[in-house]
Phi, psi and omega in degrees: 000107181288150179265131176287139180304133178085000181267083184294321181298318179293319179297319179294318180298316179293324177296317177296318180297318179295317179296320179295323180293329181267353183296136179260142179282128178259166178300319180296319178298314182297317180296320180292319181290321183282325184075177182287153177257093185241335185230167175299325179297319176299317181296316181293325177295319179293320178297320178296320179296319178297319178300316180296320178297322178289317183297324181275351179079014180286335177229147177292155182304324181296323179290317180296319177300320178295321179297314181295320179298320178298320178294318178300315180297318179298316180298318179296317179295320179296316178297319179298317178298320179297315179295319180296319177299316181294320179298317178299319180296317179294320177298320177296317178298317180295317179296320179294320180294321179291328181278354180080012180277181179292145180274136178263131179274127181286147179289000000 
């Protein structure tokens, strides 16, 4: 797309477009764009993002597979923590019931 002489706005727009195409993603940029991984919803959003990166060809499949695997590992660890919390609550309820104390209702 040639620039017409004297068209400064067009030249600036093309310069920004060219700079954006050459811009490299930094760790800080990636962390800011992804946000924290705290909930299952965050994990699913990241998996969906990895799918889009693979589908568009922006990242090789091996990298996308690593991203998806990281989300899977996080989900398993999150599920394990949830089960462990529930198990502790049930154990407390059982101990209280055996001791004849008041029963605590689990959340």
